[in-house]
N, C-alpha and C positions, 0 to 999 in steps of 0.2 A: 304729404308722404315723401320720404327720402327717396332720391333717385338711386339707380344702380351704381355700385362702386365701379369705377373704370378699371378695365382689365390691366392697363399699364400700372395702375396703383396697386392692384392685387399682386402683380409680379414684383413690384418694388418692395412690398411688405414681405414677401417670401425671401427676397434677396437679402434684406436687412434684418431678418429674424433667423439667425443661425439655429438650426434645429437642436443641436447639442446643448446650446445655452438655454433655450426655452424649456426643453424637457429636463435639463439639469436643475431647474428651479423646483422641480417636483420629485425627482428621484436621483439617486447617485448613479452615475455612469462610470464604467471602467473600460479600459482598452480591451477589446476582444480579438485584436489582430486583424490584418487585412483592411485597415482603415475603419473598422466597425467598432461600435461601443455597445456595452451590454449592461443591463440593470434588471431590477425586479419590477415586474409589470404593475403599473398603477391601476389597471382596469380589472385585475382579478388577483386572488390570493394565491401565491405560489411559494415554494420552498427554495427553488434554485432559479437563477435569472434566465429568462427566455425572451426578454424584451430587447430587441436589437435596434440600433440606430446607425444609419449610414449617412454621415454628414456630407460626403461627396455628392450624393444624389438627393439629399434633403428629405430622406424617407425614414420611417420607423415601421417595425412589424414585430408582433409578439407571436412566437411559435407555440405559446400555450393556449391563448384564447383567440388568435387570428385577428386581433385588432391591428390596424395599420393605416398608414397614410402619410401626409406631409405635415409641416409645422402648423398649418391652419386646421387640419383635421384634428391634430392632437389637442389644440386649444379648445376646439368645439367640444370634444368629448370630455376632457378633464374638467372644463369649467361649465359644461352643460349650456353651451351657447349655440346660436344659429351661425351659419357661415359668415354672414355679414358682421355679426357681433364679434366673432373671432378675429376677422380681419381688422375691425376697428380697435379691438383690444391690442393686437400686435402693432398696429400703426401707432397707437398711443405710446406703447413701449419703445418703439424705434424713433419716435419724434417725427412721424410722417403725417402731414395734413392731407387727408383724403379729399378727392374731388368726386362728385357724383354726376352722372351723365344727364340727369334731369333736375337741375336745381343748384349746381355748384356745391360749395362747401356746406356741410350740414353740421351744426354744433352738436355736442354730445347729448344735449337734452332730448334729441330726437332718436336716440339709440334705444336698444332693447332694455327689457326690465332689469336684468342683472346689472348692466352697465349703469343704469339710473340709480339703482340701490347702492352700488359701489361709490358713485359720486356723492350720494347723500351721506353715506357714512364718512367719507373723506372730509366733507364739509363739516359734519358734526364733530369729528375729531379735532379739526382746526378750531372750531368754536369752543370746545371744552378747554383746549390748551390755552386759548386766549383769556379764559376766565380764571385760570389757576392763580394768577398773581394780582388779582383784584382784591379789594378790601373784604368782600364777603367770603373769600376762600381761605381766610386765615386758619380755620380748623384743619383744612386739608394740608396746608403747608406745614402746620405743626405736626400733624400725623407723620408726614414724610420725614421731617427733621428728627423726630424722636426715634425713627427707625434708621437713622444714619444716612438718609438720602439728601443730596444737595440739589440745587436748581438744575445743574448740568445733567444730573442723573435722571431727573424728572423729564427733561427735554429729550434725553436719549431714548426713553421708553414711551414718550408721547403722553405722559400722565396729565390729566386735566381735571377740571372741576365743573360739575353740573350745578348751576345756580338754584337756590332754593325758591324757585318760582314755578307756577303751573305751566307756563307756555313759553319760556325763554327760548329754548331750542326750536320748538315748533314754529314760533313767529319768524325766527331767523331763517329756517329752511324754507318756509313758505315764501318768504321774501326772495329767496334764491331761485324760485321757480319750481320747487318740488311740490307735489300734491299731497294732500292729507292722506289719501289712500296709500301712497308710496311710503310715507312716514310710519303709518300703522303696520303695513305689510313688512317693512324692514325691521320692526321692533324698536324704532327710535321714539315712537309715540304710542299712546293707547287711547281708545275712545273714552271721552269724558261725557258729562251730561250735556254740554253745549259745544261738542266738537273735540278734536284731538288735544291731548295734554301730554306733557313730557313724561317719558317713562322713568327717567332718573332725575331726582331733585335733591339738592343739598348733599351730594355725594362726591367722593373722590373717584375719578374715572380712569380706567385703563383701556386703551384700544386693543382689541383682539384682532390680530391679522392672520391671514392665511399664509401659506408657504411662499407666495409670490410677493407678499408685502402689502396686499390690499386690506384695508380695514373692513371686517365683515360683522363685527359686533363689539360689545363693550362689557366690562366688568365694573361694578360700582360698589364702593365700600361706604357703609353708613358712618356719618360723622356726628350727627346731632342727636341728643337725647330725645328730642321730640319726634324723631323718626321711628315709627312703630313697625317698620318693615324689617326684613332679615338683615343680618350683618353684611352679607354680600348678595348682590342682586345682579343677575346676568341677562343679557339679551335673550329673549325666547327664541325657540327654533323658528327659522325664517327661510326664504329662498336662498339666502347667503349663509346662514349660520345653523349648523347642526352640532350641538354640544358634544355628542358622542364622537364627532369626527374632527374636533378642534383641539389643538395644543397651543397654549399661550407661550409665546416666545419662539415658536418654530421658525419664524422668518429671520430672527437673529441667530438662532442656534444651528440651522440646517447645514451650513458649510462646515462648521467645526465638528458637528456630529459625523459628517462624511469623512472629514480629514482625520479625526481621532478615532473613528469607529467606536464612539461612546455617546450614550445619551443618559442624562441624569433627570429623573422624574421627581419633582418637588410638589408641594401641596398648594402653593398660593402665588399670587402675582408678586408680592414683595420678596418671596423666597427666590423666584426667578431673577429678580433684579439684583438681590444680594449675591447670588451665585455668579452671575455675569460680571458684576463689579469686583468680586473677590478673585476672579481668575478661573472660574468654572463656566466657560461660555457654551457648554452643551446642555444647560439646564432648560427644561420646559415644564409646564404644568397643565393639568386638565382644568376645564372651566365649568365648575358647578356640577361635576359628575365624577364617578369613580373611574379609574383607569380601566379600559376595556379593549375588546378585540379590534375596534376601528382605530383606536390610538396605536395599537401594535402595528397595524398595516401601514400607518403613516411612518412610524419610526423604521420599520424594516426596509422601506424604500430608500431611506437616507443612509441607513447602516449597511446597505447591500448585504443584508443578513442571509448567510448561506452556511454551507457545511464546514467551513474552516475553523469555526470557533475563535474568530479573531477579535470580534467586538465585545462590548459589554453594555448592559443596561443596568443602571444603578437607581434603585428606589430609595428615597430618604423618607423616614417616618419618625415621629416622636417616639421616645423611649417608653412612653406610658402604655397602658393596656390597649387603649384605642389604636395607638400607632402599631402595636404588635398585631392586632386584628386586621388592620389595613394591609400589613405586609403579608399576612397569611391569605388574605383574599387575592393578593397579587400572585401568590403561588399557583393558583388555579390556571392563570394565563401564562405562567413562566415558560411552559414547553411549546408555546406558539412561537417563541423565539428560538433560533438555533444559537444565536449569540448567548454568551454566558450572562447570567442575571445575578445581581447582587443587591444587598440591602445595606444602607449606611444609617445607623441609628445613633443618635446623640444620647448618651445615658442620662443626662440631666434634663432631658425633655425639651431642649431648646431647638427651635426650627432654624434653618439656615439664616434667616433674617435676624432673629434675636441673637444667634451665635455670633454673627458678624458685629453686631452692636456691642456685645459684651466682651468678646475676645479677639475681634479683628479678622481681617481677610484670611490670614494664614490658618485660622481655626476652621474656616469653611473648607478650605482646600484639604486640610487634614481629615475632616469628617468624610469627605469623598474618598480620600486615599485609604481610609480605614475600613472600607467596604467589606462585607462578609457574604459569601455565597448564599443565595436565597434558600436553597435546599437546607443548608446548615442552619440558617436562622430559623426556618420554619420548624425543623425538628427540635432544635434546642429550646425554642419558645414553647413548644408543646410539652416537652418533658419537664420544663421548669415549674409547671403547675402541680407537680406531684411530689410527694414525700419519698425521696429515693433512699431514705435510711431503712425502709422496711421492704421485705420481699413483695408484699402486697402492692406497695407504691410503685416499685420497679415494674411489676407485671402490668399494672394499670397504665404506667407511662409507655411501656413497650406497645401495648395494644392501641394506645392513642396515636403513637408516632408511626406504627406499622403502615397504615394507609398512605401516609406521606411518602415513605420510602418505597412502598410497593407501586406508587404512582409515577415513579421516575422511569421514563421510557428507555433511557440508555442502560442496558444491562450491566455494563462495567461500572458505571457511576452508581447504580443501585446497590451493587455489591459493596463498593467502598463505603457508602453511607450506612449500610447495614453493619459493617465492621465498626464504624465510628459510633453508631448507636449503641452497640454492645459495650464499647469502652466508656461512653458517657453514662450509661446506666450502671456500670460496674458489675455486670454479670460475669464477664470473662469467659463466655461460652458462645463463641461465634456461630457454631452450628445450630444451637437452640434458637438464637435470634433470627438467623437466616430462614430456618424452617417456619417460624412464626410469620415472617414477612412473606415468604413464598406462598403460604396458605392464603394470605390476604390478597396477594398479587393474582393468584389463580382465580379467586372469587371476583376480583375487580375487572380483570382483563379477559378472562375466558381463554380458550385455546387459540394461540396465534395462528393466523391464516397465512399460507405462503402466497406471495404475490405471483400473479400469472406471468409466464414468460412472454416477452415481446415476440411477435411473429417476425421471422427473418425477412429482410428487405430483398426483393427480387433485384438482382444486379442490373438487369435491363432497365428497370424503373429508375434506379439510381443514375444510370447513364443519361436517361432522358432528362431527369431533373438537373443534373450538372450542365448539360448542354443548354437547357433553357435559361439557367442562371447566367451563363456566358452570353447568351443572346440578348438578355436584358441589360447586363452590367458591362460586358466587354464585346459588343457586337462586331467591332472592327477586326477581332481575332478570327471570326468565323468565315466571313466573305461569302461568295456565291454558293459554296458547297452547302451551307445551311439552307439557303433559300431553295435549293434544288431537291431537298429531301422530300420524299413522299409523305404526305400528312399521316399515312398509316404507320409511319415510323414511331409515332407517339401513341401510346396505348393507355396510360393512366388517365382517368377522366379529367383531372386538373390540367395535366400536360396537354391534352387534346384542346382544351379551351384556350390555354395560353398560346399555343401554337397558332390557333385561329386568329387571335388578337395580333400577333406579330405579322402574320400574312396580311391581315386587313390594314395594318399600318404601313405596308409596303415592303415588309421583310427587312432583314438587317441591312440590305442595300440602302434603305432610307434612313438608317440610324446615324450615319456619319461616324463621329467618334464616340457616340453614345452620350452618357451623362444625363443630367436632369431633363434636357430637352427631349431626348429619346423616351425617357420614362413618361413624360407628360404626353407625348404623341401616342404611346401605347394606352395610356389611361383614356385618351379621347376615343380610342377605338374599342374599348372594353365595354361593349354593350350587353353582352350575355350576362345573365344573373351570376353573381359571384366572381366575375372576371376581374373587377378592379382590385379586390383584396389579393387576388393571385399575382397581379402585376406588382403590387406593393411588396408582397412576400418575397418574390423572386428578385426584386431590386435590392432587398436588404440581406437575404440569407447568404452566408459566407460561401465563397467558392472554395472547394477543397484542394486548393493549390496555392503555393507561395506566389507573390507578384512576379518574381523573376522567372518562374516556370510556367506562367499562365499560357504563353503562346504555344508551347509544346503540349500542354495539357489540353488546350482547345483542339489541336490536331488529333490528339488521342481520343477525345470524346466524339469527334466527328467520325473518325474511323471506326470506333466502337459501335456507334449507333447504325452506321452503314453495314457493319458486319452482322449486327442483330437482325437487320432487315433481310440480309442475305440468308441468315439462319432460318428465318420464317419461310422464305421462298424455297429453300432446300427441303424443309419439312413438308411443304405443300406438294413439291414434285415427287418426293418419296412416297407420299400418301397416294398420289395418282398412279405411280409405278406399281405399287403393291396391289392395286385393283385391276391391273392389266394381266392378260395371259400372254407371255412373251412369244408363244408359238402362233397363236391365232391373231394376235394384234402386234405383230413384229415391227411394223413400220412406226406406229405410235410409240411403242416401247423404246425403240432405238432413238427416236427423236427426244423423248423425255430423258433418256439416259445421257444423251449428249448435253442437254440443258443442265443436268445434275453435275456432270464433270466440270462444266464451265463455271457453275455457281460455286462449287467447292474450291476451284482455283481462285476465284474472286475473293472468297472468304479468307483463304490463306494470305493473300496480298493485304487485305484490310487488317487482319490480325497482326501481321508483321508491322504494318504501318502504325497501328495503335500501340504496339509494344515499343516501337522505336521512337514514338513521340513522347513517351512517358519518362 
């Protein structure tokens, strides 16, 4: 058994794994002010970014689903790893050799299942690449050459060749120390009559990588007439590979997708290669399945898809009937993007790979540049099936296209396409077309419901929250006044829990200048259920003040919460006074009245102080 990873090594892994860089391999992050970064959460589906990263403290938190933690937690959750496996993954990324407390250095063969399968796929990819330029792989090299790809192109994409043998890869990987069970589980081999045999034989091989660049599966193209299998064969679903959640080329395209706010969806591996080589580096493809909701989630995270309509997703399809049907299927998912969605169709039916071979790189770039809005394509493709020379044909075309227009959620855009549809059909009667579409829209959507109004936030709760954010992020600004606060100053359940954690950690007096060490100390004392996510959340959530005004803001929040406490005391004294008879209980009445006067004077001072600090 492997020993426990040394604490000093875990700390070193955190130090050398900048959280913004690690998370940036999975989602696009943009500046959110105050040293924070923001993006679309990879752990739940959301329309606007609520996932915050604070590099200064090495923490992240999503205000939509409450997932949060440090760089190790993120890798645990995003890669479905144990704590040790996540540390090992980050150590490998940072070039750190871990030491274990009971047994010294442990080679990667003793790591978890996912790490083992990743290593097996890496070894398999290297094996296939090594076979591409052997004598038996001539059909594969010819296939690539006929499609305009040179040796350097094959090397860039890691293209390889699976020998036409039953156990070539299996023998190689067993010799490397992997087990037959691991090879079958990872989809590299399958059970034969006398043991495991290679899944791919006599085929050209493309490694399929995840967003971080790890090989998680393969796509294989048939080369031999004697092969009675399908033209393309993919790795089956495995602990690493889920075809509905994989985009070929995402590892190469992700940075350009983020930079350009553009993603190009093509249909095959060679199309991805052709696009990248022709100057369209945002191209990706699905792997043996149609484009769906999980693929949308992947792209939205890199596009930072939100309500500004800045980006674009471009689908490329053949110009034939099958290509048009594929585009119309994509229409159903279009409105899961906020980004504008387009279709790029080559009229002569050439895919990007064939187009590059016949007409060159510029033709591929021109194809993408000639994109057409998907709504427009869907509507025009539908009405093209009807004879528009007769009124009967026009009415039939209108009825066929009306559900598409009625399905457009943006009311303004729906109206514009209704006007376009009238013009394309030649009715020249916008009111008639709009009425027809409105009737379909009413039937499809029903009566729209008004969203419930958000409940107003209690100002005292906001003050509590701001003060606790300062205590976690800027403790030096608060000093002993914070530690002297009565615990009853905090009333919201989450705030009560977090205040207890701060007190248990020694109060802000124990925080020094704060930073990562203070957050770690708080996490160590966060024993109550739900306390750790609270620490993470308040370490990441932005303070509602600019950096140069934070000191005055801290004074204002302290004075404000002290004033709120005084308000509560005044209310209690007034309640007691109202229950007294000023004649029969004069002594008690006068005593309480004196307390009331003193409290009201204290409240005025605190409110003046709060106002003066802001």
